[in-house]
N, C-alpha and C positions, 0 to 999 in steps of 0.2 A: 776697713777691711782690705786685705790685699787680694788683687787678681794676679796669681801667678802663673803664667802662660807655660812655664817651663817647670812646673812642679814634679811631675812625674821623672823627668830626667835629674832634676835635683835629688829626689828620693834615691834614684838608682846610683848616682853618683856617689852619695853618701854612703848607701850600703856597701859599694863596692870598697869604699875607704875603710869602713869599720872591718869589713871581712879580709883586710889585708892585701886584696888584689889591685888597689892604687895606690900611690904615694902622691902628694903634691908636686914633685918634680916630674912624674911619670908623663909620657906624651900620650895623648888620646886624639883620635880623629873623629870629627863629627860631621854629619849631615844637617844641614838647615835650610828652613825657608823662610824668608822674611824675618820676623822676630821669633819663629818657632824653631828649637831644636829638635829636629825628627828624632834622631838616634845619635849615639856615639859608641865607639869600639876601641878597645886598648889593642887590637891585632890589626895591623895594616893589612888594607885590600888593595893590590895594586891597580886593579880595573875600576875600582869607585873613584869618584871626583869628591874628595873628602879633605876638609880643612884641618891642618893640624895644629893642635895646642897643648899645653901644658894642664895638668888637671887644674893648678891654682888660676891659670887663664881661663879657663871653662867655667870654674866657680864664680869668677869675678864676672863673667859675661851672664851667667844664669841669675846672679844675685841683682845685677844692674838692670835686667829686664822685667823686674817685679815692678808693676804700676799700681799705685792707689785707684781703687775704683768708688 
């Protein structure tokens, strides 16, 4: 069984891709704590201290954080 700590982010990201809001080369900004991605946005917020990644990099990060339990 897989314990996916970022599963809700994964579902939201896949839905945004299906709906046409995001493509793999688009840039997103994410807020995270340790191994947990708290949120992501595709609109840049100047005051927030967020890390910028492409959608493809974020998908890779999410899938690497999946662990076996």
